[in-house]
C-alpha positions in Angstrom: -21.8 -1.6 -42.4 -21.1 -0.9 -38.5 -24.3 -0.4 -37.9 -25.2 -3.9 -38.9 -21.8 -5.2 -36.3 -22.6 -7.2 -33.6 -19.5 -5.0 -32.0 -21.1 -1.4 -31.6 -24.4 -2.5 -31.1 -23.2 -3.6 -28.1 -21.1 -0.3 -27.5 -23.9 1.6 -28.6 -25.9 -0.7 -25.6 -22.8 0.0 -23.1 -24.0 3.9 -23.5 -27.7 4.4 -23.9 -27.1 1.2 -20.3 -24.8 4.8 -18.5 -26.5 7.7 -19.6 -30.5 6.3 -19.0 -29.2 6.7 -14.4 -28.7 9.3 -12.9 -27.0 8.5 -10.6 -23.3 6.6 -12.6 -23.3 10.3 -14.2 -23.3 11.7 -10.9 -20.1 9.7 -9.8 -19.2 9.5 -12.7 -18.8 13.2 -13.9 -20.4 14.9 -10.8 -18.1 13.8 -7.3 -15.6 14.3 -9.2 -15.7 17.8 -10.2 -17.6 18.8 -6.6 -14.5 17.7 -4.9 -12.3 19.4 -7.2 -13.7 22.1 -6.6 -14.7 21.9 -3.0 -10.9 20.8 -2.0 -9.6 23.8 -4.7 -10.9 26.3 -2.1 -10.4 24.8 0.1 -6.3 24.7 0.1 -6.6 28.0 -2.4 -4.8 30.5 -1.7 -5.4 33.1 1.5 -4.3 33.8 5.1 -2.5 31.9 7.6 -5.7 30.0 9.8 -5.9 30.7 12.9 -4.1 29.1 15.8 -6.7 27.6 18.2 -4.9 27.4 21.8 -5.8 26.8 25.7 -4.9 28.3 28.1 -5.0 27.1 31.3 -5.8 29.9 34.2 -3.6 30.3 36.7 -0.7 32.9 37.9 0.4 34.2 35.2 -1.9 33.8 32.5 -3.1 36.7 32.2 0.4 38.5 31.3 0.6 35.7 28.9 -2.9 36.2 26.8 -1.7 40.3 26.9 1.2 39.0 24.8 -1.5 36.6 22.2 -3.7 39.6 21.7 -0.6 42.8 21.3 -0.3 40.0 18.3 -3.1 39.3 16.6 -3.7 43.4 17.3 -0.6 44.4 15.5 -1.7 41.6 12.8 -4.0 43.2 12.1 -2.9 46.8 11.5 0.0 45.2 9.2 -0.3 46.2 6.2 3.2 45.3 4.2 3.7 41.9 2.7 7.0 41.6 3.5 6.2 42.7 7.1 7.4 39.1 9.2 4.4 39.3 10.7 2.4 38.7 8.2 3.2 35.7 7.3 2.7 34.6 11.1 -1.5 33.2 12.0 -3.3 34.6 14.6 -3.2 32.7 17.7 -7.1 32.1 19.5 -6.8 31.9 23.1 -9.4 30.7 26.2 -8.5 30.4 29.2 -9.9 27.8 30.5 -9.9 25.3 33.9 -6.7 22.3 33.5 -9.4 19.4 33.8 -11.8 21.0 30.8 -8.3 22.1 28.4 -6.6 18.8 29.1 -9.5 16.9 27.9 -10.1 18.9 24.9 -6.9 17.8 24.1 -7.8 14.3 24.7 -10.3 14.4 22.6 -9.1 16.6 19.8 -10.6 19.5 20.3 -7.7 21.3 21.0 -4.1 21.3 19.1 -2.2 22.6 22.2 -3.1 23.2 25.3 -0.4 26.0 27.6 -0.3 25.7 30.8 1.6 28.6 33.2 4.8 27.9 35.7 6.5 29.5 38.0 8.8 32.3 37.8 7.6 32.2 34.3 7.7 28.9 32.8 5.5 27.9 31.4 4.4 24.1 29.4 3.2 22.8 26.1 0.8 19.9 25.5 0.7 18.4 23.0 0.1 15.6 20.2 3.5 15.5 18.1 2.4 13.0 16.5 -0.2 16.2 15.1 1.6 18.3 12.1 -0.5 21.4 13.1 0.3 20.6 17.0 4.4 21.4 16.2 3.0 24.4 14.0 1.0 25.6 17.1 3.7 25.4 19.3 6.7 27.1 17.8 4.7 29.9 17.1 3.1 30.2 20.5 6.5 29.7 21.7 7.9 32.3 19.3 5.3 34.9 20.5 6.2 34.1 24.0 9.4 34.7 23.6 9.9 38.0 21.0 7.1 39.3 24.1 9.6 38.9 26.7 12.5 40.7 24.6 14.2 37.8 22.0 16.3 39.6 20.0 16.7 38.2 16.2 20.1 39.3 15.3 19.8 37.5 11.8 17.1 39.5 9.7 14.7 36.5 7.5 12.4 36.8 4.8 10.5 34.8 3.2 9.5 34.2 0.0 6.3 32.8 -0.8 5.7 29.8 -3.9 2.5 31.0 -5.9 3.4 30.6 -8.9 0.9 28.8 -11.3 2.1 25.1 -11.7 3.5 24.9 -8.0 0.7 25.4 -5.8 -1.7 22.4 -4.3 -4.6 22.3 -6.4 -2.2 22.0 -9.5 -0.6 18.8 -7.8 -4.1 17.3 -6.9 -6.3 18.3 -10.0 -3.4 15.8 -11.8 -4.6 13.1 -8.4 -8.2 13.4 -9.0 -8.1 12.6 -12.4 -5.8 9.2 -11.6 -9.0 8.8 -9.1 -10.8 9.0 -10.6 -9.7 6.3 -13.5 -9.1 4.0 -11.5 -12.6 4.1 -9.4 -14.1 3.9 -13.4 -12.5 1.1 -14.5 -12.4 -0.5 -11.6 -17.0 0.1 -10.6 -17.0 1.0 -13.9 -16.5 -3.0 -16.1 -15.1 -5.5 -12.7 -19.2 -4.6 -10.1 -20.5 -4.1 -13.9 -19.6 -7.5 -15.3 -20.5 -8.9 -11.5 -25.2 -7.7 -12.1 -24.8 -9.0 -15.0 -23.7 -13.2 -13.4 -26.0 -11.9 -10.5 -28.4 -11.3 -13.3 -28.5 -14.4 -15.4 -27.8 -12.0 -18.6 -24.4 -13.2 -19.0 -25.3 -16.7 -19.4 -28.4 -15.8 -22.1 -24.9 -14.0 -23.6 -23.0 -16.8 -24.3 -26.1 -18.7 -26.1 -25.8 -16.2 -28.8 -23.6 -16.4 -31.9 -21.5 -13.0 -30.6 -17.9 -14.0 -29.2 -16.7 -12.7 -26.3 -14.0 -10.6 -27.7 -16.4 -9.0 -28.8 -19.2 -8.8 -25.7 -15.4 -7.8 -23.6 -14.1 -5.1 -26.4 -17.6 -3.0 -26.2 -17.5 -2.7 -22.4 -13.7 -0.9 -22.8 -15.2 0.8 -25.9 -17.6 2.6 -23.9 -15.3 3.0 -20.5 -12.9 4.7 -22.8 -15.7 6.9 -24.7 -16.6 7.9 -20.6 -12.9 8.1 -19.8 -12.4 12.0 -21.9 -15.5 14.1 -21.1 -14.1 13.0 -17.6 -10.4 14.3 -18.6 -11.8 17.0 -19.9 -14.2 18.6 -17.3 -10.9 18.2 -14.9 -8.8 19.6 -17.2 -11.3 22.0 -17.6 -11.8 23.2 -13.8 -8.3 23.5 -13.3 -7.4 25.5 -16.2 -10.3 27.8 -15.4 -11.0 28.1 -12.3 -7.5 28.2 -10.9 -5.0 28.8 -13.2 -3.7 25.1 -13.2 -0.7 25.5 -16.6 -0.7 22.6 -18.7 2.6 22.7 -20.0 3.4 19.9 -22.3 1.6 18.2 -24.9 -2.3 18.2 -24.0 -2.3 14.6 -26.5 0.7 12.7 -24.1 -1.8 13.7 -21.3 -4.8 11.8 -23.1 -2.7 8.9 -24.5 -1.1 8.7 -20.5 -4.8 8.8 -19.6 -6.7 5.9 -21.7 -3.5 4.2 -21.2 -4.0 4.2 -17.4 -7.6 3.5 -18.3 -7.0 0.6 -19.9 -4.8 -0.9 -17.2 -7.8 0.1 -14.4 -10.2 -1.4 -16.6 -8.5 -4.5 -17.1 -7.6 -5.0 -13.3 -11.5 -5.1 -12.8 -12.3 -7.3 -14.8 -9.6 -9.7 -13.5 -11.4 -9.0 -10.5 -14.5 -10.1 -11.6 -13.7 -12.7 -14.3 -14.9 -15.1 -11.5 -16.9 -13.1 -8.7 -19.9 -13.9 -8.4 -21.7 -12.0 -6.0 -21.3 -8.3 -5.5 -20.8 -9.0 -2.0 -17.0 -10.6 -3.1 -15.8 -8.4 -5.8 -16.8 -5.1 -3.9 -14.5 -6.7 -1.4 -12.7 -7.2 -3.9 -12.4 -3.7 -5.1 -11.7 -1.9 -2.1 -9.1 -5.3 -1.9 -7.1 -3.6 -4.8 -7.7 0.1 -4.5 -7.1 1.2 -1.0 -3.4 0.3 -0.8 -3.5 3.2 -4.2 -5.6 5.5 -2.0 -3.4 5.3 0.2 0.0 5.1 -2.1 -0.4 6.2 -5.0 0.2 10.3 -3.8 -3.6 10.9 -4.8 -3.4 13.9 -2.0 0.1 14.0 -1.2 4.1 12.5 -2.4 4.4 9.1 -1.8 7.9 9.8 -1.0 7.0 10.5 2.4 6.7 6.3 3.3 10.0 3.9 3.3 12.5 3.5 0.8 12.0 0.2 1.3 8.3 1.0 0.2 9.6 2.7 -3.2 9.8 -0.1 -5.1 6.3 -1.1 -5.1 5.0 2.3 -5.3 6.1 2.7 -8.6 5.1 -0.4 -9.3 1.4 0.4 -8.7 -0.4 1.3 -12.0 -2.0 4.6 -9.9 1.8 5.6 -9.0 2.6 6.3 -13.2 0.1 7.2 -14.9 -0.3 10.2 -11.2 3.1 11.0 -11.0 2.9 10.4 -15.7 0.2 13.6 -15.5 1.8 15.7 -13.0 5.5 15.4 -14.2 3.6 16.4 -18.6 1.1 19.1 -16.9 3.6 20.6 -14.6 6.8 20.3 -16.2 6.3 20.0 -19.6 7.5 16.6 -19.7 7.6 14.5 -22.9 7.3 11.4 -24.5 10.6 10.1 -23.7 10.0 11.0 -20.1 7.2 9.0 -19.6 8.1 6.1 -21.4 9.0 4.1 -18.4 5.5 5.0 -17.4 3.2 4.2 -20.0 5.3 0.9 -20.4 4.3 -0.2 -16.9 1.3 0.6 -18.2 1.1 -1.2 -20.9 2.5 -4.3 -18.7 -0.1 -4.3 -16.3 -2.9 -4.0 -18.7 -1.4 -6.9 -20.9 -0.7 -8.7 -17.5 -4.8 -8.9 -16.6 -6.5 -8.7 -20.3 -4.3 -12.0 -20.7 -5.2 -13.3 -17.7 -8.7 -12.2 -17.4 -9.6 -13.5 -20.4 -8.3 -16.7 -19.8 -9.6 -17.4 -16.1 -13.2 -15.8 -17.5 -16.5 -17.4 -17.5 -19.7 -16.3 -18.3 -21.6 -17.9 -14.5 
């Protein structure tokens, strides 16, 4: 009975078409996995990266360089993690002519230039909009001031947070899951439809007794089939390779991912419902995806953006999907906690599918 169903046969055709093209398999499964591994190793727990400093050759530069060399020596000799200096990055100092150092600063090759002045003074040249430059300036100044005899009367201690669930890689994996869901929904549904339209395949489909509903449901069913293995790969990678916890219900994670995939498939269908060229649909999809790439908190918290933008950001489907996944996986949130995110994703699904079916055309 099932094998004779047109819907089931269309679904099988879509699956076979997908797996017969290795490039598609790579971009759906391989690329997100490689990205997660690369970023995971890039942001794994490790000592602070050295600070790059260009020191202008001038009277007094020798004493300043000696202070940094002493700091680096003490850092190498420190054997206790409780020693405050163990949390300080080493400083790689390069003596350069002033013109060379300033040119390197302007071209972004160094974050900080230190220029000795008269009476043991010095000048810091840096771009305050670069976070690494401000950090370099603060660290370099602390080392210089302590070398000059500054005392720190108030004792302090640093407590590093390295518990699984609070690291950057734990923050990143749910973002990558959401990002891949968005890309797969838009490109896997929208771009495919336009390719069919360009190749005149949609005209052949409309000439058959097949209902439009079966054709679109077959595309949707295939997309949902691809979502679950991709989710499993990224979750397994996060848990087994990086020790990421899943503190909430795995079933709720799957429900969020499926709901998000439906929402993005609806958006992909809406974008492609009338586009007649691959160039047009590519531009429309990039127009839809780029704001969510930037605003939805995939790689950093969306709370960094101004308060006036927050209502718009929170209405985006990727924001709700990524936020819901993080709440369940890292905070152990339940159905009630993520119900608003699910409701927004369902709303996106219903509205986009309704509009897409209303305006869809075969040619």
